[in-house]
C-alpha positions in Angstrom: 131.4 11.4 64.6 132.8 14.8 65.6 136.6 15.3 65.8 138.4 15.7 69.1 139.3 19.3 68.0 135.7 20.2 67.4 134.7 18.7 70.7 137.5 20.7 72.4 136.3 23.9 70.7 132.7 23.2 71.7 133.8 22.5 75.3 135.8 25.8 75.3 132.8 27.7 74.0 130.5 26.1 76.5 132.9 26.9 79.3 133.3 30.5 78.1 129.5 30.9 77.9 129.0 29.4 81.4 131.7 31.8 82.7 130.1 34.8 81.1 126.7 33.8 82.5 128.2 33.3 85.9 129.8 36.7 85.8 126.6 38.3 84.6 124.7 36.6 87.4 127.2 37.7 90.0 127.0 41.2 88.6 123.2 41.2 88.8 123.3 39.8 92.3 125.9 42.4 93.4 123.6 45.2 92.0 120.7 43.7 93.9 122.7 43.5 97.0 124.0 47.0 96.8 120.6 48.6 96.2 118.9 49.3 99.5 115.6 50.4 101.0 115.6 53.5 103.2 112.9 54.6 105.6 112.5 58.2 106.8 110.0 60.0 109.0 109.1 63.5 107.9 107.0 65.5 110.5 105.8 68.8 109.1 105.5 71.1 112.1 106.1 74.7 113.2 109.4 75.8 114.7 110.6 79.1 116.0 113.6 80.6 114.2 115.3 84.0 114.3 116.3 85.8 111.2 117.1 89.5 110.5 116.6 90.2 114.3 113.0 88.9 114.2 111.7 85.7 115.8 109.1 83.9 113.6 107.3 80.6 113.6 107.8 78.8 110.3 106.8 75.5 108.8 109.6 72.9 108.9 110.3 69.2 108.5 111.4 67.6 111.8 112.0 71.1 113.2 114.9 71.7 110.8 115.4 74.7 108.4 116.4 73.7 105.7 115.0 70.3 106.2 117.0 67.0 106.5 119.3 65.9 103.7 118.4 62.5 102.2 121.5 60.6 100.9 121.1 57.5 98.8 122.8 55.5 96.1 121.5 55.0 92.6 119.0 52.2 92.6 117.9 52.6 96.2 114.2 52.8 97.2 112.8 55.4 99.5 109.9 55.0 101.9 109.1 58.4 103.5 106.2 58.7 105.8 105.0 62.4 106.0 102.9 63.3 109.0 101.3 66.7 109.0 101.3 68.4 112.4 101.0 71.9 110.9 98.0 74.1 110.3 98.1 74.0 106.5 97.5 71.2 103.9 100.8 69.9 102.6 102.4 67.6 100.0 106.0 66.7 99.3 107.5 66.7 95.8 110.7 64.8 95.0 112.0 67.3 92.5 113.6 65.7 89.4 113.0 62.1 90.5 111.7 60.2 87.4 109.0 58.3 89.5 108.8 55.5 87.0 105.3 54.1 87.3 105.0 55.7 90.8 103.2 58.9 89.9 101.3 58.6 93.2 104.6 59.6 94.9 105.3 62.7 92.8 103.6 65.1 95.2 102.0 68.2 93.5 98.6 68.8 95.2 95.5 68.1 93.2 97.6 66.9 90.3 98.8 63.5 91.6 97.3 63.5 95.0 95.0 65.3 97.4 97.0 67.2 100.1 97.8 65.7 103.4 95.5 67.5 105.8 96.5 68.7 109.3 96.6 65.6 111.5 97.0 63.2 108.5 99.8 61.3 107.0 100.9 59.7 103.8 103.8 57.4 102.8 105.8 58.1 99.6 107.3 55.0 98.1 109.5 55.1 95.0 112.9 53.9 93.6 115.5 56.3 92.2 117.1 54.5 89.2 119.3 55.7 86.5 120.0 59.1 88.1 123.1 60.3 89.9 124.0 63.7 91.3 122.0 66.4 93.2 118.2 66.7 93.4 116.0 68.0 96.2 112.6 67.7 97.8 110.1 70.4 98.7 106.5 71.1 99.6 104.2 71.4 96.6 101.3 73.1 98.3 100.7 76.8 98.2 104.0 78.6 99.2 105.0 76.2 101.9 108.2 75.4 100.0 109.5 78.8 101.2 110.8 76.9 104.3 109.9 73.2 103.6 112.7 71.9 101.5 115.9 69.8 101.6 118.6 68.2 99.6 118.4 64.7 97.9 121.9 63.4 97.1 122.2 60.4 94.8 125.6 58.8 94.7 126.7 56.1 92.2 125.7 52.5 93.2 129.4 51.5 93.6 130.2 54.6 95.8 132.1 57.8 95.3 134.9 56.0 93.5 132.5 55.6 90.6 132.2 59.4 89.9 133.3 60.2 86.4 135.8 62.7 87.9 138.5 62.5 90.6 137.0 61.6 94.0 136.6 64.9 95.9 138.1 65.4 99.4 134.6 66.3 100.7 131.1 67.2 99.5 129.3 70.4 100.5 125.5 70.8 99.9 124.5 74.4 99.5 120.8 75.3 99.3 120.0 78.9 98.1 116.7 80.2 99.3 114.5 83.3 100.1 113.2 84.7 103.4 110.2 86.8 104.2 109.8 88.7 107.4 106.1 87.7 107.3 104.4 84.3 106.8 104.8 83.4 103.1 101.3 81.8 103.1 99.9 85.2 104.1 101.9 86.8 101.4 100.5 84.7 98.6 96.9 84.7 100.1 96.9 88.5 100.2 98.1 88.7 96.6 95.6 86.1 95.4 92.8 87.9 97.1 93.6 91.3 95.5 95.0 90.1 92.2 98.2 92.1 92.8 101.8 90.9 92.6 103.0 89.4 96.0 105.6 91.1 98.1 109.2 90.2 97.2 111.3 88.5 99.8 113.2 90.4 102.4 116.4 88.4 102.1 118.2 85.7 100.2 119.7 82.8 102.1 122.5 80.2 102.0 121.5 77.0 104.0 118.8 79.1 105.7 121.1 82.0 106.7 121.0 85.4 105.0 124.7 86.1 105.6 126.4 89.2 106.8 125.4 91.7 104.1 122.2 92.5 106.1 123.9 94.2 109.0 124.5 93.1 112.6 121.2 91.1 112.6 122.6 88.4 110.4 126.4 88.3 110.6 126.7 86.0 113.6 124.7 83.3 111.8 126.5 83.4 108.4 127.0 79.9 107.0 130.6 78.9 107.1 132.3 75.9 105.4 135.7 74.8 106.7 137.9 73.5 104.0 141.6 72.6 103.7 144.2 74.4 101.6 144.9 72.5 98.3 142.0 70.1 98.5 139.2 69.8 95.9 135.6 69.7 97.1 132.4 68.8 95.3 129.9 71.6 96.0 126.3 70.7 95.3 124.2 73.9 94.6 120.4 73.9 94.8 118.3 76.9 94.0 115.4 76.5 96.3 114.3 80.1 96.1 110.6 80.6 95.3 110.8 83.5 92.8 114.5 84.4 92.2 116.9 83.3 89.6 120.4 83.7 91.0 124.0 84.5 89.9 126.4 82.6 92.2 130.2 83.1 92.6 133.1 82.3 95.0 135.7 85.0 95.5 139.1 84.2 94.0 138.1 80.7 92.8 136.9 79.1 89.6 134.3 76.3 89.5 134.2 73.3 87.3 130.7 72.2 86.5 130.4 68.4 86.4 126.7 67.9 86.8 123.3 69.6 86.5 119.9 68.3 87.6 121.3 64.8 88.5 122.9 64.4 85.0 126.6 64.5 84.4 128.1 67.2 82.1 131.3 67.6 80.3 133.6 69.6 82.7 133.1 73.3 82.2 135.2 76.0 84.0 133.5 79.2 85.1 133.6 81.9 87.7 129.8 82.4 87.8 126.8 80.2 87.8 123.2 81.2 86.8 120.7 79.0 88.5 116.9 79.2 88.2 114.6 78.0 90.9 114.4 74.2 90.8 117.8 73.8 89.2 120.8 72.1 90.7 124.5 72.4 89.7 127.4 70.3 90.9 130.8 71.9 90.8 134.4 71.0 91.7 136.3 73.7 93.6 140.0 73.5 94.3 140.9 75.7 97.3 144.3 76.8 95.9 144.4 80.5 96.9 146.4 82.0 99.8 144.8 80.5 102.9 142.1 82.8 104.1 138.3 83.4 104.2 136.5 83.7 100.9 132.9 84.8 100.3 130.4 82.7 98.4 127.8 85.3 97.2 124.5 85.1 95.3 122.2 87.7 94.1 119.3 88.0 91.6 119.3 87.7 87.9 116.3 89.9 87.2 115.4 89.6 83.5 112.0 91.4 83.5 112.1 95.2 83.0 110.2 97.2 85.6 109.2 94.2 87.8 110.2 94.4 91.5 112.7 91.9 92.8 114.8 91.1 95.9 118.0 93.1 95.2 119.9 92.0 98.3 123.0 89.8 98.3 123.4 86.6 100.4 126.8 85.4 101.5 128.5 82.4 103.1 132.2 81.8 103.9 134.7 79.2 102.7 137.3 79.2 105.4 140.8 77.7 105.1 142.6 80.4 107.1 144.0 77.9 109.6 144.2 74.1 110.1 144.8 73.5 106.4 148.3 72.0 106.7 150.1 75.3 106.1 152.1 77.5 108.5 150.0 80.6 108.1 149.5 82.5 111.3 147.6 85.5 110.0 144.0 85.6 108.7 143.7 87.6 105.5 140.6 89.8 105.1 137.5 88.2 103.7 137.4 88.6 99.9 134.2 89.3 98.0 133.5 88.1 94.4 132.4 90.4 91.6 128.9 89.4 90.6 127.2 90.3 87.3 124.7 93.1 87.0 121.1 92.1 87.9 120.0 92.3 84.3 123.1 90.7 82.7 121.4 88.4 80.3 124.6 87.9 78.3 126.3 86.2 81.3 123.2 84.1 82.1 123.0 83.0 78.5 126.7 82.2 78.2 126.5 79.9 81.2 123.3 78.0 80.3 124.4 77.5 76.6 127.9 76.2 77.6 126.7 73.1 79.3 127.1 69.8 77.4 126.1 66.3 78.3 128.9 64.0 79.3 127.9 61.3 76.9 126.3 61.1 73.4 122.6 61.8 73.7 120.1 58.9 73.1 117.8 60.9 71.0 114.8 59.4 69.1 115.4 59.3 65.3 112.0 60.9 64.6 109.5 63.1 66.5 106.0 61.8 67.0 104.6 64.9 68.8 105.8 68.4 67.8 104.4 70.9 70.2 104.7 74.7 70.3 103.9 76.3 73.7 103.9 80.0 74.5 104.7 80.8 78.1 104.1 84.2 79.7 102.3 86.6 82.0 99.0 88.3 81.3 96.1 90.0 83.0 92.5 89.1 83.9 89.9 91.8 83.8 88.5 92.7 87.2 85.0 91.6 87.8 82.3 94.2 87.7 82.1 96.2 90.9 85.4 94.6 92.2 88.6 96.5 93.0 91.7 94.6 91.9 95.4 95.2 92.7 96.9 94.6 89.3 97.7 97.3 86.7 94.7 99.4 85.8 92.3 97.5 88.1 93.2 94.0 86.7 94.3 90.7 88.2 97.7 89.2 87.3 97.4 86.0 85.3 99.8 83.6 83.5 99.4 80.9 80.9 100.7 78.4 78.5 99.1 78.6 75.0 96.7 81.1 76.4 95.3 78.6 79.0 95.7 79.7 82.6 95.8 76.5 84.6 93.2 75.9 87.3 93.7 73.2 89.9 90.7 70.9 90.6 89.5 70.8 94.2 87.6 67.6 94.8 90.0 65.0 93.4 93.4 65.0 91.8 93.8 64.8 88.1 95.7 61.4 88.4 93.0 60.0 90.6 90.3 61.1 88.1 92.2 59.6 85.2 92.9 56.3 87.0 89.6 55.8 88.8 86.9 57.7 87.0 87.8 56.9 83.4 85.3 59.4 82.0 86.9 62.3 84.0 85.9 64.8 81.3 82.2 64.0 82.0 83.0 64.2 85.7 84.1 67.8 85.2 87.6 67.3 86.6 89.6 68.1 83.5 89.3 68.1 79.7 91.8 66.5 77.3 91.9 69.4 74.8 95.0 71.3 75.7 96.1 73.0 72.5 99.3 71.7 70.7 99.9 75.2 69.3 98.9 78.8 70.3 95.3 79.5 69.4 96.5 82.8 67.7 99.8 83.3 66.1 101.4 86.7 66.7 104.7 88.4 67.1 105.4 86.9 70.5 108.3 89.1 71.5 107.1 92.4 70.0 107.5 95.5 72.1 103.8 96.3 72.0 101.7 93.1 71.9 98.0 93.9 71.2 96.0 94.2 74.4 93.5 91.8 72.8 96.0 89.1 73.5 96.7 89.9 77.1 93.8 87.9 78.7 94.1 84.1 78.9 91.3 81.6 79.4 91.1 79.7 82.7 90.9 75.9 82.4 92.0 72.5 83.7 93.2 70.8 80.5 95.6 68.0 79.8 97.5 67.0 76.7 97.4 63.3 76.0 100.5 61.4 74.9 100.8 57.8 73.8 103.3 55.6 75.7 106.6 55.7 73.9 105.9 58.8 71.8 108.9 61.0 71.0 108.0 64.5 72.1 109.5 67.8 71.0 108.4 71.0 72.6 109.2 74.6 71.5 108.9 76.8 74.6 108.3 80.3 73.3 108.4 83.3 75.8 106.1 86.2 75.2 106.4 89.9 75.9 102.8 90.2 77.1 103.0 92.6 80.1 106.7 91.9 80.6 109.1 89.4 79.0 110.9 87.3 81.5 113.2 84.3 81.8 110.9 81.4 82.7 112.3 78.2 84.4 110.0 75.5 83.1 110.0 72.2 85.0 108.5 68.9 83.9 107.6 66.4 86.6 108.4 62.7 85.9 110.8 63.4 83.1 114.3 64.5 82.2 114.6 66.1 78.8 117.4 67.1 76.4 117.8 70.9 75.7 118.5 71.0 72.0 118.8 74.8 71.6 118.0 78.2 73.0 117.7 81.6 71.4 116.1 85.0 71.4 113.2 86.4 69.4 110.5 84.3 67.8 111.5 80.7 67.1 111.9 80.0 63.4 112.0 76.3 62.6 113.8 76.6 59.3 116.6 78.8 60.6 116.8 77.8 64.3 116.5 74.1 63.6 120.0 74.3 62.2 121.2 75.2 65.7 120.0 72.0 67.3 122.7 70.1 69.2 121.9 66.4 68.5 125.2 65.1 69.8 125.7 66.1 73.4 122.9 68.4 74.6 122.5 68.7 78.3 119.8 66.7 80.0 117.8 68.5 82.7 114.5 68.6 84.4 114.2 72.5 84.5 115.0 74.7 81.5 115.4 78.5 81.7 113.5 79.8 78.7 115.4 83.0 77.8 113.7 86.4 78.3 111.8 87.2 75.0 113.3 84.0 73.6 112.7 80.3 73.2 114.1 76.8 74.1 113.5 73.5 72.4 113.4 70.3 74.5 112.9 66.6 73.5 112.0 63.5 75.5 110.3 60.1 75.2 107.0 59.6 76.9 108.0 56.4 78.7 106.5 57.1 82.1 102.7 56.6 82.3 100.7 58.9 84.5 99.8 62.6 84.9 102.8 65.0 84.9 102.7 68.7 85.7 104.7 71.1 83.6 105.0 74.6 85.1 107.1 77.7 85.7 109.2 77.2 88.8 108.8 80.9 89.7 106.0 80.2 92.3 104.4 83.5 91.7 103.8 82.4 88.1 102.4 78.9 88.9 100.1 80.7 91.4 98.9 82.8 88.4 98.4 79.7 86.2 101.6 79.2 84.2 101.2 75.4 84.1 99.7 72.5 82.2 99.7 68.7 82.5 100.7 65.8 80.2 98.6 62.7 80.5 100.7 59.7 79.3 98.7 56.6 78.6 99.8 53.1 79.7 101.8 51.0 77.3 101.7 47.3 77.0 101.9 45.1 80.0 102.6 45.7 83.7 106.0 47.3 83.3 104.6 50.0 81.0 101.6 50.8 83.2 101.0 53.0 86.2 101.0 51.2 89.5 97.7 51.0 91.5 97.2 53.8 94.0 98.4 53.1 97.5 95.8 52.4 100.2 96.7 55.5 102.3 96.4 58.0 99.4 94.9 61.1 101.0 91.3 62.0 100.3 90.2 65.5 99.4 
C-alpha cells in the first residue's frame, strides 16, 4: 500500500500537470480568440490624378494611389475580393506572405492563376502566420504595379506591446515608387514590341508624391509627416518602385533598423538605407534635433555601367517645427540629407551585409539540394527581316542558367500541375530546369564571349521534394552589363548566408557563411558582378516563382519556378483550388 507521502507527491504532480494543461489550454484559446478574419473589397479601376503638372488616368485600387493599407495581427486571416473594373487583366500578389498551402492566393499571372479579366472578380483567401513587420501587396500582371500597390502591416498577435523593441510613439508607412508621364502599360508594350529597353521613369515618389525637387509642379503636393520633438517613431519603408534600387536618408537623423521583409533584425544604426524593389525595412527614428522641417530623400542606386536610369531625387518632409511641446516660435529652414553617389556600391554593400537576424537561425544541418543559378541580362538575335530596338539590331533578353522564362497563356503552371498531372505532355511546362549553368565560364569577366550572350526561351520548373533543405548560389553575370539583381522567391523566406564579388568559390567563400544569425528575407540583392548564397526548407507545396524584382528584367525573362511536391497527409499538401479561380 503506498505511503501517505507518496500519495501526497502523486497528488501534487497531478495538480501541477492539470494546472499546466489548463494554462496551455487557456493560452491556446486566447491565441484562437485573438486571431481574426478580415474581409476587404478591392476594386481595380481608373482614377484621374495630377502629377508633374499633368493630369493622367491611372489604374488604382478603390480610387486610391497608393492603394489602401491593410493592417492585421499575426495569425489573422484575410479574405480580399478583387473586382476588375479596369481595361487590363489583373492579379494581386501578397508580396512576402508565405501562403502556406494556399498557393492559389499568391497572385502571379499564369504561374498560380489566370488573370482576372475586365468585369471579373476573384477572392484571395489566406492566413498570415509566423510573420511580423512590414510587407506589401501589388499587381502582378504586366506593369500594373506601377500604380497598383499598397502596404501590408503585420503587428504581433498580442499588440504593439509585444514588439522586441520599445513601443514607438507612432508608426509611419512610407511607400517609395516611380512615376511615368505616360501609361506604363504602353511603355512596356512598346519596348516588348521593338525589343528595346523601356523608357525610364520621369520621377520617383514618396507615398505617390514626387516631392519638391521637380519644380513648382510638385512642391505643393510633397508628402509631409507631422511628428513631435523627442518622440521615437517606427518608420516602415517599402520600395515599390518598378526598376530602381534606392538610397534613402533623413536629414540630421540616424535610423535604427529593427526589421526587414517582415523579419526582426538586431538593431543596426545607420544614416542611409539601400532598398531594392520588393524589399521592406523597418526603422526607429528619434526626432531629437532642433525643432524644424527635415527632408526625407531617396534617389537611385544605379549599379550597371552605361545603362540609363531615373537620376531624379524624391523628397518628403518630417515636420516638428511647431506643436511638439517646445516653445520654438521660428521655423528653421528645411535641411537636406547627403545621399551617396548613384554608383556607390561600397555603401550599398555595407548596408546589406550589416543586417543580422534577431535570433539564432534555424538552419538545416545538411543540404539536400545544392543549386547554382546564374542571373543576368543577354540579347536575342533579331528575326530575319525584322528591325529590333536592342543593340546592333537585337532584342533584350534575361535569364537564369541561360533559360529565359516564358509564361504559358492557356492555363497557369499551378493549375497544370494540380489538374493535368501530365502537364509536360500537355505542353504547359517541362520539369527540366538546370540545377547548374549549362556552360561554366568566367561569369564576371570584362569581355564575356558573345557565344554566351543568347539564352534559350522556355517554361521550365525545378522540382523539389517536400521538406528538402535547399541552398542556392545566385551568381551575377557580366553579359551585356553586370547589375545588382533583387531576386525574390514567392511562398518562402530564406536565410542570406553570405554575399561577395567576383565568381563564387565554394572552398574559399564557404568559410564566410554566417550560420549563426543570418538575416531572413524574401528578396536578396545579388551584388553587381557578384554572388549571394541563400538557404531555405521546401516546406510549402505548390508552384513558386523566383524572379528579379526589376520589372524590366522579369519582362525579359529573368525568372524560373520551383515546383514543391506534396508531403504526407493533408497538412503537408496543397489545398484544392477555390471554385472562383479565374479561367484563361
